[in-house]
C-alpha positions in Angstrom: 12.9 12.1 6.4 15.6 14.2 4.8 18.2 12.2 6.8 17.3 9.1 4.6 18.8 10.9 1.6 22.1 11.4 3.4 22.5 7.7 4.5 23.8 4.7 2.6 23.7 0.9 3.1 22.6 -0.5 6.5 22.1 3.1 7.9 19.7 3.9 5.0 17.8 0.7 5.6 17.3 1.6 9.3 16.1 5.0 8.2 13.6 3.4 5.8 12.2 1.3 8.6 12.0 4.2 11.0 10.3 6.6 8.6 7.9 3.9 7.4 6.8 3.4 11.0 6.2 7.2 11.3 4.2 7.2 8.1 2.2 4.2 9.4 1.3 6.1 12.5 0.3 9.2 10.5 -1.9 7.1 8.3 -3.6 5.2 11.2 -3.9 7.9 13.8 -3.9 11.1 11.8 -5.6 10.4 8.5 -7.6 7.3 9.4 -10.4 6.9 6.9 -10.8 10.6 6.0 -10.1 12.3 2.6 -8.0 14.9 4.4 -6.7 15.1 7.9 -9.5 17.2 9.1 -12.3 15.6 7.0 -13.5 16.6 3.6 -11.7 19.9 3.3 -8.0 20.8 3.3 -6.8 22.1 6.7 -3.6 23.3 8.3 -2.4 19.7 8.9 -2.8 18.9 5.2 -0.9 22.1 4.2 2.0 21.3 6.6 2.2 17.6 5.6 1.7 18.6 2.0 4.9 20.7 2.1 6.9 17.7 3.2 5.3 15.4 0.6 5.8 18.0 -2.2 9.5 17.9 -1.6 9.6 14.1 -0.8 8.3 13.0 -4.2 11.1 14.7 -6.2 13.7 13.4 -3.8 12.4 9.9 -4.1 12.8 10.2 -7.9 16.3 11.4 -7.6 17.4 8.5 -5.3 15.2 5.8 -6.7 13.2 4.9 -3.6 9.5 5.5 -3.0 8.2 5.8 0.5 4.4 6.2 0.0 3.5 3.2 -2.2 -0.1 2.4 -2.9 0.3 -1.2 -1.7 2.1 -0.2 1.6 0.2 3.0 2.5 -3.1 3.0 0.6 -4.7 5.8 2.6 -1.7 8.1 2.5 -1.3 7.3 -1.3 -5.0 8.4 -1.8 -4.4 11.5 0.3 -1.4 12.5 -1.8 -3.6 12.1 -4.9 -6.5 14.1 -3.4 -4.2 16.8 -2.1 -2.1 17.3 -5.2 -5.2 17.4 -7.4 -7.0 20.0 -5.4 -7.1 23.2 -7.5 -5.7 25.5 -4.8 -2.6 23.2 -4.4 -2.2 22.2 -8.0 -2.1 25.8 -9.2 0.3 27.1 -6.5 3.1 24.6 -6.0 6.5 24.7 -7.8 6.7 22.7 -11.0 7.7 19.1 -10.2 10.2 18.7 -13.0 12.0 21.9 -12.0 12.3 20.7 -8.4 13.7 17.3 -9.6 16.2 19.2 -11.8 17.2 21.4 -8.9 17.8 18.4 -6.6 20.0 16.7 -9.2 22.5 19.6 -9.1 
């Protein structure tokens, strides 16, 4: 997904379509109707995907485009909420505002 942030115009639109398709597959085949990828508890897949998402959200803010919207990816949007609100995650990730400020440099 990082390539999206280095593209402009038509190339960026193609990247949006490509990454949206990947997110659709993750939602449909990986997450399905579960709270987390492995079920009711956070597992390794959640941690790996969570690292990507934790950096994606600040990058989205910096460039002004949001990939995981509630109306487009309802299950992934819910997963982001559950994951980021879990005490183990919430208490151990870098401060969101500091990450945004770092990316603006």
